Phi, psi and omega in degrees: 000141177241157175223164176247146181237129183293123181261320181206140174237126187239138173254135182236125181246118177256142178216155176273119183266349180157202179228151179270187183300335184265359181088010176278143178298140169261113181253129176246158183225133173249128180252139177240109185274162174056043177293139177302118181294349179273353178291142175272163183304325181295317181298315180295323178295313183295325173299313179299318175298320177298319175301317179299323179292321182292316183279346177060041172233162177284126177287141177250335180194147168235119187230158171238152174226128179247137177245129183242157171249130178268128179229153181274140178262017184294000000 
């Protein structure tokens, strides 16, 4: 039997920085590594919104990415 252990939790905040010559959106992403794994989704979302207010651009997404290590329980 195997189990997974959370190795890293990352919060990603995407925002629209403007448009290019062809009118396509320019999307930028800010990554925050080593996020406390005890934070609940609501707190992470509120943090993402606060980042949006500080950078003064329209948010397009707030995402999390989790990396796990698989270990054997043998």
